[in-house]
C-alpha positions, -999 to +999 in steps of 0.1 A: +412-672+065+372-669+048+361-703+034+326-697+034+310-710-002+295-684-022+259-688-026+235-690-060+201-672-063+180-670-093+171-637-102+144-623-125+149-599-152+138-567-139+123-548-177+132-515-163+172-523-155+194-514-184+204-546-208+240-565-194+266-560-222+282-589-241+312-581-223+294-578-186+276-612-191+303-632-208+328-618-178+345-650-164+348-650-125+381-642-106+402-670-102+409-683-066+444-681-060+463-691-026+492-670-021+521-692-002+544-676+019+574-706+023+594-688+050+588-692+089+623-682+098+625-655+124+632-619+114+620-629+075+618-607+049+586-623+040+561-599+048+581-574+030+581-591-005+546-604+000+528-573+009+544-557-020+532-585-044+497-582-028+496-544-041+497-562-073+470-579-070+446-557-059+452-540-091+437-571-105+398-579-108+407-614-125+420-632-089+403-633-056+431-640-027+438-660+002+472-660+025+490-691+036+514-681+061+535-708+069+547-689+099+508-692+113+506-729+108+525-755+130+527-787+114+556-815+123+577-824+098+573-861+107+545-873+086+519-902+093+488-915+076+471-911+109+478-874+121+473-865+158+442-844+166+464-818+168+481-819+132+446-823+117+436-789+136+468-773+117+458-790+086+421-777+087+439-741+083+453-748+050+440-780+031+408-764+023+424-736+011+445-755-010+419-775-022+396-748-033+423-727-048+426-726-088+457-713-090+488-708-065+518-683-063+546-694-036+568-665-019+602-682-013+633-669-001+663-695-008+681-706+020+719-725+011+709-728-026+672-744-017+635-739-006+625-734+030+617-768+048+585-759+059+574-751+021+587-791+013+565-804+044+533-782+030+537-796-002+543-832+012+510-835+029+489-825-001+485-840-034+453-838-055+454-800-036+481-792-062+470-812-096+464-796-127+466-764-113+492-737-122+521-725-096+537-692-102+567-676-081+581-649-062+615-654-051+643-632-032+676-634-017+710-625-026+727-625-058+707-653-074+674-636-063+664-672-050+659-685-083+680-714-078+652-724-050+625-719-077+642-742-101+642-768-078+604-762-073+596-769-104+609-803-099+588-808-071+557-795-083+560-812-118+563-844-094+525-831-082+510-831-117+511-791-112+519-764-138+545-740-132+543-708-150+575-697-171+579-664-159+589-653-120+593-623-101+627-624-085+646-598-060+682-598-065+695-587-033+662-582-019+670-559+013+680-531-006+653-528-029+629-517-006+627-487+017+618-487+057+583-486+047+580-519+025+581-496-011+599-506-039+628-480-047+625-484-086+593-508-093+591-505-128+609-536-137+597-555-110+557-544-117+562-557-154+573-588-138+545-593-120+522-586-147+536-610-168+535-641-142+500-627-135+490-629-169+504-662-173+491-677-141+451-661-152+455-679-187+467-712-174+446-709-143+413-708-167+420-735-192+431-761-167+396-752-148+382-750-180+391-786-190+384-797-156+351-791-160+345-811-190+369-839-179+384-845-149+421-844-143+431-886-140+465-901-131 
């Protein structure tokens, strides 16, 4: 994960350069999006869904994306106010990414009518990193498409003072929707859902970021 901060420089106008258009001058910088992959289960289907969603993000210019894959983060479930050096090392992989994010998308399966323990562990280990930021959901599963996990996550994120966007992308009976190369067999509806989710996420992300620049969020 590249956490390098961008630097700014003073640029003096070149009289030979063409003037910037009003659209160029007013175009906002992309929002920083953390894409959280919730499943750490062996044999998980998460990479297929995540790769498909990342292909949707690749077509957008309003987000820059960093992936937080919980299968690559080794965090114990026992919480401590004084984590061990090993736990601090693992947190260093993810906490700065969450803190820097303007918005989140969580890719989650549904396990026994709920969401993975690894995701709850990540949420519970952070607080201010989630506050006053929007969260969108991409879910997958059997008949319910992971939507029961999403509805529970809405309650959890409300406690974190995050804003969950209304529209989701959900894959019902997900294993049968993609071919062996990970391509969606009939993508039109899913692509429309992804656009709606990202449009809403972008609106909320921009609105909340602008509001916090005027007045810091306080609990």
